[in-house]
N, C-alpha and C positions, 0 to 999 in steps of 0.2 A: 492079094494084089496091092492093097493099100499100103502095106508095109514095104513093098518093093518100091512104090512111088516115094515113100518117106525116105528110104535108103538113098534113092537117086537124088532127092532134094538135099539130103545131108552132104552127099559127095559133091554135088554142084556148088553148094554154098561154101564148102571147105575149099574147093578149087578157086572160086571167085574171090574169096577173102584172102587166100594165099597170093593170088595175082595182084591184089590191091597194092601191096608194097611196091611191086614192079611198075605200076602205072605212073609213079612219081607225080602224084597229084593230078592224074589224068592227063599228063603231058606226053606220055609215050603211047603211041597208037595201038600197037598189037596187044600189049598187056591190058590196055583199057578195053579193047573190044572183047577179049577173052573174059575179063572181069564182068563186064555188063552182060554178056551172054550167059555166063555162069549163074548170075543172079536171076536172070529171066527164067532159065531152066529150073532153078531152085524153087522159085515162087510158083511156077506152073505146076511142078510136081506136088508142091504143098497144096495147091488148089484141088488136085485130084484126090489126095488122101484125106482131106478135111471132111469129105462127105461121109466117111465110114469110121473115122477114129476121132474121139473127142479132141477138140482144139488144144486143151491144156496138156494132154498126153503128147500130142504131136509136138507142141512147142518145147516141152520138157526134154523129149528125146532129141529133137532137132538141135536145140541150143546146147544141150549137154554133150552130145557126140560131136557137134560142130566145134565146141571149145576144145575138146580133147584133140580132135584131128588137126585143127589150126595150130594149136600149141606144139604138137609133134612135128608138123611140117615146118613151122617156123624154126624149130630146133634143127631139123635136118637140112632144109633148103637155105634158110637165111642165117644159120649159125647163131640163133638167139639162144641165150642160156636159160636153163630151167633149174632153179635152186630147189632145195628140199621142201620148203613150203609150197612151191608151185607144183612139184611132183605129188605131194600129199593131197593138194586140192584136186588135181586131175584124177587121182585114184578115188577120192571121195565122190567126184562127179560120176565116174564109171560105176561105182557101187550104187549110187542113186538111180542111174539108168537101169541097171540090172534089177534093182528092187521094183521099179515101176513095171518093167517088162515081165518079170517072173511072178510077182505077187499081186499086182493091181488088177482088179476085176474091171476097172475102167479102160484098161489098155486093149480090150477086145480080144 
């Protein structure tokens, strides 16, 4: 169940950070509300999974998958470009996440 909470935290954080651009410095109401709610959900879900998964593992998975998700949504939604080094970095992050999840005994 803890990994389900972690997945929900990652999705909420990706959503909130993607909305951040549309807040225009927190001057546009609806995106600002969605952004803040997304972060509230993300941190609440993190508080649930931190009881059963080591904090370092949570943070590695949360930040790694968050980076990948935000970069991809920025590319799709905001038409931001990803050059070869950015794509290579994203692939390396994904490999790192897989190594942690598959091989780490700390990942429970």
